[in-house]
C-alpha positions, 0 to 999 in steps of 0.5 A: 364818372370821369377820373377828375370828378372822382378824384375831386369827389374823393378829395372833397369827401375827405376834406368834409370829414376832416372839417367836420371833425375839426369843427366838432373839436373846436366846438367841444373845446369851447363848450367844455371851457365855457360850461366847465368854468361855470359848473365848477363855480356853481358847485362851489357856490352851492356849498356857500348857499347851503351854509348861508341859506339858514331859514329866515322868519319870512321863509326866504333864502338870503339873496346871493349876488356875485355869481360866476363872472359877475352873474347873479346866482339864483337859488331855491330849496324845496323841502319834501317833508313840509312840501315847502319851496324856499327861493332866493330873493332875486327869484321871488322878484322876477317870479322865477321858479325851477321845476323840482324833481320828485323825492324818489328821482332826486338821487338819480337826477342830481347834477347839472342840467340845462333848462329854459324858463320864460325863453331864458336859458339856465344852467342848474346844479341840483343836489339833495340836502338835509335841513334842520327845522325849528323843532330840530327835526331833520328834513329832506330837501333839494337845493337848486343853484342856477345861473343865466347862460344866455351869453354862453348860448349865444356865443356857442350858437354863433360859433356853431354857425361860423364853423358850419358856414366856414366849413361849407364855404371851404368845402365848396371852394375846395371842390371848385378849385380841386375840379379846376386843378384836376381838369388842368392836371388831367388835360394831358390825358385828353391829349393821349386819348386824342392821339390814340383816337387819331391812330385808331381812325387813321394810319398816321403813326408819326404824331406825338403828344406835345408835353412841356410839364413836369416829369411826374406820373403824367409826364412819364405816361406821355413819354411812355406813350410817345415811345410806344408810338415810335416803336409802333411806327417802326414796327408798322413801317417794317411790316409794310416793307415786309409785306412789300418784300413778300409781294415782290418775292411772290411775284418774282418767284412766280415769274421764275417758276413760270418759265421752267413750268412752261418749258416742261409743259410744252415738252410734255405736250410735244412728247404726248403728241409725237407718241400718240401719232400713228406710224402711217400718219407720222412724217417723222422717222423713228430715229427723228422721234427718238432724237426729239424725245431725248431733247425734250426729256433733257429740257425737262430734266434741266428745268426740273433741276433749275426748279429744284435749285430755286426751291432749295434756295427759297427754303434756305431763305425761309430758314433765315427769315424764321431766325433758325441758325446752325451749329458752329465750331472752330474751322481751320482756314487753310484746309477749307480754302484749299478744298474750295479752290480745288473744287471750284476748278471743276465748275463750268466757266469761260474765265481763267481760275487763279488761286493766291497763296494760302500759306499765311492761313496756316494755324488760323481758325474762325468760329463757324459752320464749314458747310455753310461757309463753303456754300457762301464762297461757291455762291460768290465764285459761281457768280464771278464765273457767270459774269466773266465771259472772258478774263480771270477770276481770282481767290485769295485771302488777307489778314487784318486786325484779327480778321480774315478777308476772303477776296474773290475778284473777277475781270468781268462785266462789272456793275454800275455803282447804283446797283451795288445796294440792291445786289443782295436783294432777293431775285435782283439781277442786273438789267443788262444780264437778265435773261442772258446769264443763268440764275434766279437772283437768290444766291447773294441773298443767301450768302449775305445771310451766312456772312451775318450769321458768322458775325462778318461783313462784305465789301464790294468794289466794282466798276462797269466793264472792269469787273467786281471784287468781293471781300468777305470779312470774318472774325478770327478765333483768338485761341486755337482749338484744343486737340 
């Protein structure tokens, strides 16, 4: 059973109970007011009948007219001791006779009762009375005073029919319109179901539920579903991009690992062949074999070192992907920059190494990790040396609005502006330099992660053939650390 049908059924059931109670109250109110007045008047008139009855010579009760609401009063008295029935004249005329209770059951049956005689309804009031006979002896009798209630019965029957028919018609109309309104109110739920089915059977997460109704529970539900669809679309898009990045990462890593592995395997096969050769079969002298072995082992060592760097860089990026952070503490800028400048002078390079003035960094601190900050700067410096075959690489720093800018500039080959958005992608290397300069394209990705973890940013200025300048902006620590 659908929700709208259940809601309509519950609403109709509650309405049916309320209509039944209301009809019963209305019917009871009219019934009590209709018969209550008759009963009160019958009780009063029964006393008058008893006082006026007085046995006549012909043994009849004096006729009583002018009953309740102008209705004729019918009265009869039955004397048990004489087994004699005395009726009013109007009862004698129409030959009407009420049923008399037994003497033993009289006291238990006193009061009002409804009876029908000849198809005519009567309201009868009966009670026990004592009469005095002509010999002055008391006798037990029952007095019955009645009034015709045909009009009242007709009125109440019509009222009952009206209440039943009206309640049924009202209930039917309420069920019909309630089902219509419930269907109209629940129609947005159908749109939600259609959207959910569309998403389930397809991959289009851009669809949204159109709703222009009031912001009630249905409106808030649709708004929540649309918001959820938006988040799912963003998550799905991000997941697709992550999968694409992962596939590209695996492909590039396989490519980078294949070259050193091929070199190592080739050198090992060569050494194996040379060492397995017999002295008589070999055309190489012992010195040549020794020289060849040294060169092969050196190649193997270089490729192994390259693989080690690749694995270390990949582990660093894996830590970044899992959200792992590092411990931070106040770091003095001047000593760190001086140490980096000194150690960078020992790197293999072709370009001149120039260091700017660092005195203005005295007393300035940043909140970070010294080891990772140095690793980040060495990545940029080493990158500048690789792409500057002739010229100059400069390191200096500047202060601006509570930030320190670490600037590494070179006069090397530079880049095209279209390449700048991709230089921090993993395994990305400029096409012109691929295969010419050493590297695996992970350094700048690691450097960017370190900068972001320190709450900083990086600025790139470059031009093809004129060099590149990187400015790493890091927030300064406002207060110096306590000694």
